[in-house]
C-alpha positions as CSV (number, residue, x, y, z in Angstrom):
1,M,8.5,-23.1,34.7
2,T,6.1,-20.3,34.1
3,T,2.6,-20.3,35.7
4,N,-0.3,-18.9,33.7
5,K,-2.4,-16.4,35.8
6,I,-5.8,-17.4,36.8
7,N,-8.3,-14.7,36.0
8,L,-11.7,-15.0,37.8
9,R,-14.9,-13.2,36.5
10,C,-18.6,-13.7,36.6
11,F,-20.2,-16.2,34.1
12,S,-21.4,-15.2,30.9
13,L,-24.2,-16.7,28.6
14,T,-21.5,-17.2,26.0
15,D,-19.5,-19.5,28.5
16,L,-22.3,-22.1,28.5
17,N,-20.7,-24.4,25.9
18,R,-17.6,-24.6,27.6
19,I,-19.0,-24.9,30.9
20,M,-20.8,-27.8,29.6
21,E,-17.4,-29.4,28.1
22,I,-16.0,-29.2,31.6
23,E,-19.1,-30.6,33.3
24,H,-19.2,-33.5,31.2
25,A,-15.7,-34.1,31.5
26,S,-15.9,-33.8,35.2
27,F,-19.3,-35.6,36.2
28,A,-20.3,-37.7,33.5
29,I,-23.7,-39.4,35.0
30,D,-24.2,-36.7,37.3
31,S,-23.7,-33.9,34.7
32,F,-26.1,-30.7,35.1
33,S,-28.0,-29.9,32.1
34,E,-28.0,-26.3,30.4
35,D,-31.3,-25.8,31.8
36,I,-30.0,-26.5,35.5
37,F,-26.8,-24.0,34.7
38,M,-29.4,-21.4,33.6
39,S,-31.4,-21.8,36.3
40,W,-28.3,-21.4,38.7
41,Y,-27.3,-18.4,36.7
42,H,-30.8,-16.8,37.3
43,K,-30.7,-17.5,40.9
44,C,-27.2,-16.7,41.8
45,P,-25.6,-14.7,39.1
46,Y,-22.9,-13.1,41.3
47,L,-21.5,-16.2,42.7
48,F,-21.6,-18.2,39.3
49,I,-17.7,-17.6,38.9
50,V,-15.5,-18.8,35.9
51,A,-11.9,-19.2,35.8
52,E,-9.7,-18.4,32.8
53,I,-6.3,-18.9,32.1
54,S,-5.0,-17.3,28.7
55,G,-8.6,-16.5,28.0
56,V,-9.8,-20.2,28.0
57,V,-12.2,-21.0,30.5
58,V,-10.9,-23.8,32.6
59,G,-13.4,-24.3,35.5
60,Y,-16.4,-22.8,37.3
61,M,-17.9,-22.5,40.8
62,I,-21.7,-21.8,41.8
63,T,-22.8,-20.6,45.0
64,C,-26.0,-19.3,46.4
65,I,-26.7,-17.3,49.6
66,T,-29.8,-17.6,51.7
67,H,-30.1,-16.3,55.1
68,K,-26.5,-15.7,56.1
69,K,-25.8,-19.6,54.7
70,S,-24.5,-20.7,51.5
71,Y,-24.6,-23.5,49.3
72,V,-21.9,-24.7,46.8
73,A,-24.2,-26.1,44.1
74,S,-21.4,-27.1,41.8
75,I,-17.3,-26.7,41.4
76,A,-15.7,-28.1,38.5
77,V,-12.1,-27.7,36.6
78,D,-11.0,-29.0,33.2
79,P,-9.2,-32.3,34.1
80,A,-5.8,-30.9,31.8
81,Y,-6.0,-27.8,34.5
82,R,-6.8,-29.8,37.9
83,H,-3.8,-29.6,40.5
84,K,-2.9,-26.2,39.4
85,S,-4.9,-24.2,42.1
86,V,-7.8,-23.4,39.9
87,G,-10.3,-25.2,42.2
88,K,-8.8,-23.5,45.5
89,T,-8.5,-19.7,43.5
90,L,-12.3,-20.4,42.9
91,V,-13.1,-21.4,46.5
92,Y,-11.0,-18.7,48.2
93,F,-12.5,-15.8,45.9
94,T,-16.2,-17.3,46.8
95,F,-15.5,-17.6,50.6
96,N,-13.9,-13.7,50.5
97,H,-17.1,-12.7,49.0
98,L,-19.4,-14.8,51.4
99,K,-17.4,-13.2,54.5
100,T,-17.9,-9.8,53.2
101,S,-21.5,-10.6,52.9
102,G,-22.0,-11.6,56.4
103,V,-22.1,-15.4,55.4
104,K,-21.0,-17.6,58.4
105,I,-22.0,-21.2,57.0
106,V,-21.1,-22.8,53.6
107,E,-22.6,-26.3,53.0
108,L,-22.6,-28.7,50.1
109,E,-22.8,-32.4,49.1
110,V,-20.2,-34.6,47.7
111,R,-20.6,-38.2,46.1
112,S,-19.5,-40.4,49.0
113,T,-17.1,-42.5,46.9
114,N,-15.4,-39.3,45.4
115,I,-12.7,-39.7,47.9
116,E,-10.5,-36.9,46.1
117,S,-13.4,-34.5,46.3
118,I,-14.0,-35.2,49.8
119,R,-10.0,-34.6,50.7
120,F,-10.3,-31.3,48.7
121,W,-13.3,-30.2,50.9
122,E,-11.6,-31.3,54.1
123,N,-8.4,-29.5,53.2
124,L,-10.1,-26.4,52.9
125,G,-11.8,-26.7,56.5
126,F,-15.0,-28.2,55.7
127,S,-16.0,-31.3,57.9
128,P,-18.7,-34.1,57.2
129,L,-22.4,-33.6,58.7
130,R,-23.9,-36.7,57.6
131,T,-24.9,-39.1,54.7
132,I,-27.6,-38.6,52.4
133,S,-28.8,-42.1,51.2
134,N,-29.5,-42.6,47.6
135,Y,-28.7,-38.9,46.7
136,Y,-27.5,-39.6,43.3
137,N,-29.4,-41.0,40.4
138,D,-27.5,-44.5,40.5
139,G,-28.3,-44.6,43.8
140,T,-25.0,-43.4,45.5
141,D,-24.9,-41.5,48.7
142,A,-24.0,-38.1,49.3
143,L,-21.8,-36.6,52.1
144,K,-23.2,-33.5,53.5
145,M,-20.0,-31.1,54.4
146,R,-20.2,-27.6,56.3
147,K,-17.7,-25.1,56.9
148,L,-17.9,-22.3,59.2
149,L,-16.6,-18.8,58.0
150,G,-14.5,-17.0,60.5
151,G,-14.3,-13.0,60.5
């Protein structure tokens, strides 16, 4: 079996339509709008990363840095490309950048009912910090998670 190489690069405005497709396929009710993506792009352009396989955008990750701490705003992979290391590749690339920037803490929120995502983050070394009640539009709680970056 041959594996297609995952290429990473910074988000470009021409990626927005494809990012929106991935977003809707991944989050449905919690999908970010184009305006929210543009806001993240303007706040954190160097850590709005897209993953491509054979020239097709298959995932993205947005992270922002503030005062030696970082926040994963969003990550999503096209359902057809999940479980093919796209998400992990995005995360490892981002963590390497964060470490070289002197960032020691990464935090994020995940839907408390999304067991697959919680396990994904736990497998990457994240620990739960606390539950945030009624975080999502439908009233579901979020789990705040944190990872301390070594080195």
